[in-house]
N, C-alpha and C positions, 0 to 999 in steps of 0.2 A: 510269643511272637506278636508284635503290635500290628494292627491293621490300620491302613491309611484310608480314610474316607474322603470322598469327593466333597469339595466345598460347594454348597448350594450356590446357584447362579446369583441369587439375590444378595448374597453376602460377599461376593467377589468385589474387590476394589476396581471400580471403573475409572480408567485413566483417560481424561480428556486431552486431546492434542490439537495443536494448530500446525498445519503444514503450509509452508510459504515458498512456492517456486519463484525464484528471483535471479535466475542465471543470466538474463539479458542485461547488457550494459545500459541500454536506453539511448540508441543512436539519435533519436529525435530531440534529445535534450543535450546534445553536444554543444559547446565544449565542456559543460559542467560534469558530464559523465565520463570524460576521458580519464579522470583520476579517481572519481568516486562513483560507485554503482548508483543508479537512479534511486533505488529504495532507501539509500542513506542520505539523499538530499534532504535538508531540513525544511519542514513546514512549520511556521510559527515556533521555531527554535527546537524542534524535535524531529528526528528522521521519519520519513514517510512510513517505513515499515514498523517503527516503534509505535506511532499513532495507530496504525492499522491493528496490530495485535492487541493493544490496550482496548480499543473500541470493540473488538470481537469478544474479548474477555468480559466486557460489561454486558453485552447481549447474552452471552452464555450464562453469566451469573453463577459460575462455579469455579472451583480451582482448576487451573491449567497445569497439567503434569509435565508436558513436553511441548517445546516449540522446535520444529524441524525446518531448517532453512536449506533450500536447494540452490546452490550458487555455482558460478564458474570457478574452476580451480585457481585461475590467475587473479582472483579478487584480492588475495593476499592475507597475511596473518592479522594485520590491524583490523580489516573488515570482519574477519572471523571473531576476533575478540570483542568487537563492538556488538556483533549479533548475540554473542553469549551473554553480554551484559543486559541486552534487551530481554532475553528469555529469563534471566535471573531476576530482573526487576518485577516479573510476574510471579516469582516464586517457583519457576518451572526449570526443568532441565533443558539445556540447549543442545541441539544436534546439528551437525553440518554434513550435507551430502553434496556431491558434485555432479553436474550435468556436463558431460564433455562435448556434446554436439547439440545444436539447436534443432531438435527434432519434434518440437511441439509440446503442448500442455500435458498430454497423456504420458509422453516419454519422460517429461520432467518429474511428474508425480511418481512414476515407477522408479526413478533414481533413489527415492526415499522408501523403497518397499519394506525395509526392515522396521520402519516406524508405522506402517499402514495396518493398524489393528485397533479395534475398539472405536468409540465415538471420536470424530475428528471434524475440524473445519479446515477446508482447503481454501486459501485466499491468495490471489495474485497481487504482488506488492507494488502495483502502480495506480492504486485507487484508494480513496478514502471515503468514508460514509458517516452519516449520522442517522441513527435509528432508535426507535423506542417501541419494540415489539417483543412479545414472548416467543421464544423459539419453540416450535412444535417438535419436541424430542420423541414423540410417539411415531412420527413419520419415518420412513426409511431414509429419506433425504429431504433437504431444504435447499432451494436455489434462491439466492437473494436477488431481488429485482427492483427496478425503479421505473415508474411511468415516464416515458419520454415523448417528445413532440415529433421526432423524426425516426420512427422505428426501423425504417429501411437501412439505417446505418449500423444496426446492432443485431445481435442474436436475441430473439424474443421467445417467450413461452406462451402457449395457449392453455387455458384452464377449462375444466368442465364445471357443471353447476355445483359440484361439491367442493370446488376450489382446489382441485388437484391438477397437477400439470399433466397434460395429455400429449403435448408435442413441443419440440424445440425447432425453431425455424431460423436459419441464419440469413440475415439481411434480406428480408422478404421484399420483393418488388411490389407486391400488392399487399394491402393492409390485412394482417391476420391478428395482430395484438400490438399493444403499446407498452408491454411490460418487458423491459430490456434486462438481460442477464448481466450483472455487474462484475462477475468473476469471483464470487464468494459462495461456498457450498458447505453444507453440513451433511455428514453421513452418520447414521446411527451405528453402523459398523463399516468402517472404511475398508476393511479387508475384502468385503464383497466387491467394492470398486476395484481393488487391486487385482482380484481374480478375473474380472471382466476386462480390465485393461491389459492383463497378460494375454488374454485371448485376442485382443485387438493387435497387440504386437506380434503374436504368433501367426495371425492371419495376414500380417503386413497390410492392415487396413489404414491407409494414409489418405490425407486430404492435402493436396499441394505439397506432398513430400513430408508431411508431419502427422504425428499421432495425436489425436484430440481427446480431451476428457469427455466431451459430449458423446463420443461413440461408446465409451464405457458406461455412461449414464443411460444411454438408449438401450444397451443390453440389459441393464438392471431393470428398467421399466418393462422391457419385453418379457422379463421373467416374473412380472407381477408386483414389483416393488413400487411403493407409493412415494411420489415426490410432491411437495407443496411449496408455494412461494413464501418468502419472507420479504415483506415490502419495506424498503428503507425510505427515510424522509429526504435525505440529501445524498447525492453521489458526486464525488469530486475527483476529477481525473488529474493525473500528473504526467501526461504523455509528452508534452512539448513545453517550451519556455513560456508561451503566453498562458496556457491553461494552468501551468504550475504556479505562476505568479497570481493568477485569479484564485486558484485554490488556497494559496497562502492567505489572501485577503479574506476569503469566506471563512476559513478556519479561525483567523484572528477575531472576526466578528462573533463567531459561536463562543469562543473561549472568553471573550470580553463580556458577553451577555451572561455567561455562567459565573462571572466574578473571579475568574482565574487571574492570579498575579502574573503579569507579562513583562513588567519592566524591572530589571534587577536593581537592587539597592546600591550596587557598586558603579552604576553609570555616572560618569563625570560630565556635568552639564555646565557650559559657559555661554551665556547669551544664546540659548537654544529654545525652540518651541516644539512641543510634541503634541500632535493631534491623534488621539486614540481612535481605533485600536492599533497598537503597535507592540511587537515583541522586540525588546532590546536586551541583549545578553550581558554577561559579566564583563566588567572593565571596558565598556564602550565609552569613547570620548565623543561628545557632541559640542562643536565650537562654531558659533555664528551659523546655526543650522535650523532649518525648518523640516521636521520629520513627521510624516503621516498625512492622511490615515493609511492604514493597510500596508505597513512596512515592517519587515523583520530584519533585524541587524544582529549578526552573530558575534560571539565573544571576541573581545580584543580589537574590534574595528574602530576606526577613527573617521569621523565625518566632519569636514571643515568648510565653511563658506559655501554651503550647498543647500538645495531644496530637494527633498526626496519624498515621493508618494507612490503608493501602489507598487512596491518593489520588494525584492528579496535579496538581501546582502548577506553573504556568508562570513566566515570567521576571518579575523586578522586582515580585513580589507582596509585600504586607505583611499578615501574619496575626497577630492578638493574641487572647489569652483565648479560644481556640477548642478545641473537641473535635470532630475531623473523622474520618469513616470513609466510604469510598466517595464522596469529594468530588473535584470537578474545578474548579480555580480558574484563571482566565485571566491573561494578561499585565497587569502594572501594576494588578492588582486590590488593593483594600484591604478587609480584613474584620476587625472587632473584635466578638467575641462578647458584650462587655459593653454594647453600644450598640444602640438601637432605631432611631435616625435613620440611615437607609441610602439609598443610591441604587443601584438594581438595574436592569439593562438588559432589553430584550425577551427573552422566552423563558427568563429565568433561573428557577431553582427553588431554594427554601429549604425543607428538610424536617426 
């Protein structure tokens, strides 16, 4: 009779995961999010969530085994396939979970409870970052933070002399810290967070009718678990149109400085001038146009007799006779600055 021996903990395969709650449509980014969820809006030619998980993988500096996405069920099959491709691009398994009601960050995480085990990063898919730090994997948890000028608008952390997090303060009216939580967390064992969040749900501990991740973290800290900050160099928001266009420009500058190829070889140029940095996708046509700086143009778009700077143009758009600055144009949109008979959808803005 064969005996089965337990595998020593040190020899067990540790699977690193990224958990991405992204069920919100992004109402502040309408009309662009009426047909595409905000995390799939492209920044410098790549969806926000794709850039997010790639940059997290760089900081972790180890193989990612699973990327779990928490979405709304009505996002549709195409969105789910696109998310699977993002996970697969990291060599990871992709998993989809649904959040049926907008009941807060803690509730969203618990919708993926089957994946909540082992080391994991939880990241909300409406923010991008640039960081160059070594993740302290000996800590029970890491909260990624950025020094800000107006801490009263954010949740902030307080640190002790050892550099450990001693308190979380939401939108402090008086100054307590300028280290704002950016919405990305590492847990050495995310199952501990799952157990604490289950307690939050069982106790019906809500804030404004929602269950929050911070209440699970506070329970972990109350039980003696250590959290430390991971300080990022840049924190870029994608909350509304203006900041998304600004983030697009900042990301283009970072990528350009890193020497990344941003202009496709298939771009057709006729009497056009490009001022870098710009992202220009496949089979874009530029005719009698001045483009840049800080412009992204998606695949298959055509720009004619126009000047465009500091703008984000998505795929298959047609723009003529336009002078655009700080503009965001959606997929398959048509805009001709010489005409007044136009069809504009809900929440669109012409200024």
